[in-house]
C-alpha positions, 0 to 999 in steps of 0.5 A: 125621681118621681118617675123612678118611684112611679116605675117601681110602684107600677109593678103589681103591689104584692100582698102575698109572700110569693117571690117575684120572678128573678128578672123582675127582682133584678129590675126592681133592685137596680131601680130601687138603688138608683132611686135611693141614690138620686134621693141624696142629690140636692135638687134645686129649691123652689124659685126665690127672688132677690131682696134689696134693703136700702138704708134710706136717704137714697140719692138720685145720683146713686147710680150703683143702686138704681142701675143695679135694681134695674139690672137685677129685674132683667135689665132695660125694660124691666117693669117695677110696681112702686108702692109708696104706701108708707109715704106722707106724700105717696104721689110725690114719692112714687114719682121720684122713685119712678123717675130714677128707675126710668133713668136707668132703663126701668119702667115703673108704675105707681100702685096707688094704695096708701092711707095718705091718698084721699078717697082711697078705700084701703080694704077694696084697694088691696083686693083690686084686680087692677093693682094685682095685675100691675104686680103680676106683670112686673119683675120688681116691686119697690116699697118707698120710705115713710112709716112702717105702721102704714105699710103693715096696717095696709098690706098686712093688717093684724099680721094677715097678708092681703091679696096685694102682699100675696101678689108681691110674694108670688112675684118674689117666689118666681124670681123677682126683685123686692126692694125697699128703702128706709121704712120700706126696708125695715118691713122686709124681715120676718121680725120688724120694727113697727115704730122707731123707738129712741135707741138709748131708751130701748137700752134703758128699758127694752121690756117697755120699748120693744112691745109686740104690736107696738114697737115690734111687729111681724114683717113681710118675710123677704129675708131669712127667718133668723135675720133682722134688718134696720136702716139709717143705721150708723147715722142714727145709732140704731145698733142700740135698738137692733141688739136688744131686738135680736136678743129678746127675739132670739135672732142670731143675725142682724144687718144694719144698712147705712144711708145711701147704701143697700144690701142685695140678698139672694139666698144666703149671699149678701152683697153691699152696694152703694156709698157707705156700707152695712154692719152685720151683727152676730149673736151667739146662742141666746142666753136668758132674757131679763124681764126687767132692768136695763139691757146687758149683753155678754157677747156679740161679733160685729162685721163692717162691710163696704160696697163690693164686700159680701157676707154668707149668712150660712157660713158667716164668712166675709169676702172683701172686695178686690180693692180691699184684698189689694190693700193692707191686711190687718191681721190681729192674729199676728203677734207683731202687728202694730197698726196705724193708731197708737195708745188707748182711746176712750169714746164718750158717745158711741151712738153719735153719727158715724162713731161706731164704725170709726171706733171699730176701725181705730181698734182694729188698726191699732196696737190695742186689743180693747177700747171702751166707749159710753152711751148715755143721755147727757141732759135727760131733762132737756131731751124730747121724750126723755126718760124721767123714771128710774132709768134716767141715770142709766148709761152703758159701757161698750167694751170692744175687743179684738182676738185672733179671729179679728181681721181688717182690710184697708184700701185708703182713707176710710175704706175699711172692711172689718171682721170679728170685732167683739162687743159686750155692753154693761149698764152703768150709773151716770153721775147727775149732774154729769159735771159741776163748775170748778170751785173758785173759777168765775163762770161765763155769763150765758149769752143772750139768745138770738131772736129767731123766727121759728116756723110752726111746722119745721121743714122735713 
């Protein structure tokens, strides 16, 4: 393309109006048309690597993830730089990660840049040619779990990338692998959680719980700009903080990765690997954001993907794994569809461990078109760090619905792929107390507390 344009411009640049000779006019014409035609052909984009966001609690025996990391980086002998910057015990964390990569043929080296390492000058370490060279000769980088704030403050203080982070970006740009688990996954998106705010507290007062530079910060940018990522997702009910983040920051897509699972992202292609799955959240065009009050949401679409399933960020199309396609199709556009479950259901704690996915599966694989759930704090005065202000009585009704675009694929047991489940969230006022003793019924005496020795520092 550049050659053709240069060839065209190599003719004398005529400033007069004398016409070119006929032969030169003919040559110039066909070269110009050829250049214009080639300009419409999609040329390869700049090299871009692979991003692997792991939902935390990655087990040593999860070969599907560990082996895939090595394979993505080039196979046996692939070199990884391990940054345990977020970890409370960086050396121990890096040793565990390195051993797991080595078991699958990888060669790992610990980049010892972490605020929890004694005697480390962080400002010098992020510029140290020794560590920059480790990144330069690697094909992959692995960010450990721990605390996002340690990662952000070390590698991107004040939102400005350090030479060490720039080296990681250069590795990714030349086709390398950038992976992170737990907090190491949380920082991979452009907008990221800096802290871990309580999900229900975020719903009750998002303006106070999603502040820039405190709970939310600039991430490292290894995912498309409009996509947020979160981790420990289903187990810890973190959809309650992802939805407000997406709504307030005008993000159209979010991916919540469950523990011991991962997503592999190459361009617009998202593949789920590991043991559990990932929830893909889609928001329509953003509406107005309330400046005060509890969170409310008119519409979101939820997709639950399990290992082998894929999602296209550009087209929003889910491609189920072969095992799901060979199973049972749950087609909610079919008027004759009845499903496995019968009758209405009410869920009283949608944010409890695993409940969100079970609720979605029950609705899609049933004879119902709606299902209502609640999220609330049953005993706010007893919860550590609970709200004591005007939002203490706020709960939330979650309204799940299916429509003609909702689909599901079921292989066996809990193996579901679920597409296009609609969700709306409405704040409600909870009664306090939530319940009272029935009149005239003797109440059981409280059992005496057992004598238990509690350590001063609970084990992690």
